[in-house]
C-alpha positions, -999 to 999 in steps of 0.1 A, spaced: 0 0 0 13 34 -10 22 60 17 14 95 5 22 126 26 10 161 19 33 184 37 17 219 33 -21 215 29 -28 251 40 -11 263 8 -43 253 -10 -77 268 -2 -97 247 22 -125 246 -4 -104 224 -27 -91 189 -20 -67 169 -42 -87 139 -55 -74 107 -40 -57 80 -60 -78 50 -71 -53 25 -57 -50 14 -21 -30 40 -1 -25 58 31 -29 96 28 -16 119 56 -18 157 55 0 184 75 -10 220 74 25 232 75 59 215 77 91 231 90 126 220 79 131 203 113 99 183 108 103 172 72 124 141 75 103 124 103 72 131 83 84 117 49 109 90 59 83 62 51 66 80 22 64 66 -13 49 99 -26 53 134 -12 29 162 -21 42 197 -15 44 232 -28 72 249 -10 89 224 14 126 222 5 141 189 -5 179 193 -9 204 166 -18 212 157 18 175 151 26 167 132 -6 196 108 0 180 98 33 147 88 17 152 55 -1 115 48 -3 106 80 -19 97 77 -56 76 108 -65 74 144 -54 42 159 -67 45 197 -67 13 217 -62 27 246 -81 48 254 -112 81 263 -95 105 235 -86 133 256 -71 126 240 -37 137 206 -50 173 196 -59 163 183 -93 198 170 -102 199 149 -70 164 137 -74 172 124 -109 204 107 -97 184 90 -70 155 79 -93 130 102 -77 104 116 -102 94 153 -97 62 164 -114 49 200 -113 18 217 -127 21 243 -154 -5 266 -171 -32 264 -144 -29 301 -135 -29 315 -171 -61 334 -165 -59 344 -128 -24 358 -127 -28 382 -157 -61 394 -142 -44 400 -109 -18 420 -127 -44 441 -144 -61 447 -110 -28 459 -96 -23 482 -126 -56 499 -121 -50 501 -83 -17 519 -89 -27 542 -117 -59 553 -99 -43 554 -64 -70 532 -50 -49 522 -20 -44 558 -9 -80 568 -14 -94 537 3 -69 540 32 -80 576 39 -116 565 44 -104 538 69 -79 559 89 -92 595 87 -121 618 80 -104 632 49 -134 631 26 -158 644 52 -136 673 61 -122 683 27 -149 709 21 -156 696 -15 -175 668 -31 -141 652 -38 -104 656 -31 -75 647 -53 -45 642 -29 -32 612 -49 -23 610 -86 -48 595 -111 -35 586 -145 -49 567 -175 -41 531 -184 -50 537 -220 -21 552 -239 5 542 -213 35 519 -220 37 485 -203 71 469 -201 69 431 -197 99 411 -185 93 375 -195 74 364 -226 61 331 -215 25 321 -211 18 346 -184 37 375 -198 22 370 -233 -14 370 -218 -7 401 -198 5 417 -230 -26 407 -249 -50 421 -223 -29 453 -220 -32 458 -258 -70 454 -255 -69 483 -230 -51 505 -255 -17 502 -239 16 502 -258 33 469 -249 71 463 -249 87 429 -242 122 432 -227 152 414 -242 175 396 -217 198 419 -198 232 421 -215 219 405 -247 242 411 -277 214 408 -302 177 417 -300 152 391 -311 122 400 -332 93 412 -310 116 423 -282 131 457 -271 165 462 -255 164 457 -217 174 492 -208 151 508 -233 121 490 -218 130 503 -183 134 539 -196 101 539 -216 77 519 -195 50 536 -174 45 502 -157 70 474 -154 57 439 -148 78 408 -140 70 374 -154 105 359 -158 118 328 -140 141 331 -111 177 322 -121 211 334 -112 209 360 -140 175 373 -129 180 375 -92 178 411 -81 169 420 -117 152 451 -103 179 468 -82 193 503 -75 208 505 -110 178 493 -130 154 514 -109 175 544 -117 167 539 -154 129 540 -147 108 571 -149 99 587 -116 63 584 -127 66 546 -134 52 517 -114 66 482 -107 45 451 -104 59 417 -94 38 386 -94 67 364 -105 92 355 -78 102 377 -48 140 376 -53 136 392 -88 135 424 -68 161 439 -44 136 448 -17 160 473 0 165 491 -32 128 492 -39 119 505 -5 145 533 -9 131 541 -43 96 544 -30 106 565 0 127 588 -21 102 591 -49 125 575 -75 94 556 -88 57 563 -84 47 531 -67 48 493 -66 25 463 -63 38 430 -51 23 396 -48 56 379 -39 84 387 -14 119 373 -9 109 356 23 74 340 25 57 343 48 74 376 58 88 379 93 71 402 117 85 437 112 96 430 76 106 465 62 84 463 31 54 451 51 58 479 76 62 504 48 29 491 32 11 503 64 21 539 57 29 543 20 -2 549 -1 16 538 -33 27 503 -21 3 474 -25 11 440 -12 -10 408 -16 0 375 1 10 354 -29 -25 348 -41 -24 359 -77 -26 322 -87 -55 313 -65 -88 319 -83 -114 292 -79 -110 279 -114 -72 279 -113 -72 259 -80 -97 234 -95 -74 229 -125 -44 226 -101 -57 199 -78 -70 178 -106 -37 180 -124 -18 170 -92 -41 140 -89 -35 132 -126 3 134 -121 0 110 -92 -22 85 -111 1 87 -141 31 79 -120 14 50 -103 4 36 -137 37 42 -156 64 49 -130 72 82 -146 
């Protein structure tokens, strides 16, 4: 009988369960698993289900029974894929399930930033600004149009392409950035630095690699317009958070919206999280751009399919 262990169940909405395999099995779930707890929980597992729990070479080498790691996400950077392959452990992720919800989340962030919705809403929660302004409205925060503005997209995969398509329908000028330091520019792309200089909004959809870590930093921010906005729904480490916070506080850029951070969940007192409590131009959501009802339904069904296919074929 197969032993299947799901290590971080609370990473999925409680409304959605992963369909169970049709073969006899034991299924154990944990809401959250710390690094110190991982080995004891998976030492007898044939299949592990996880989103973000780290499996490095040292841990994988101590798990001779383990045959499959089923990832409840697209990213696999928490798994040492080279070691897994050497040890005969199959790793299966899920791609494409968030192709509607992430681009929609990006559009929502674009409108929130360009129309200063965070600042205006916060005023109504924290002060009597509207009631005491003496007019039918007040315009303390900038409001600028989406239509006619330039969107710079870093990453032209499934998500970046869909964001671009939607942006064009809104009347935006869309630029796809070439790789940083590229010696030639591919058709349909614009030089990296030119995108940063021209964009009214920069949105990140590239994978996290050694070359893209801290892609947005003090030097690249310096190329952006002071009226430009940054959106990151990709990976937290794509952005140097210290440089971003400094840029926001010193008005080097107009604002930012983040669905991902370098450390997730953030520690209490995280500088960006604290800044979001006082800055009207900083919007942070807790890594939920992927999590629409339809996307999660696709995800859990695909995870179940990955498990069933492995059981049937061994790969």
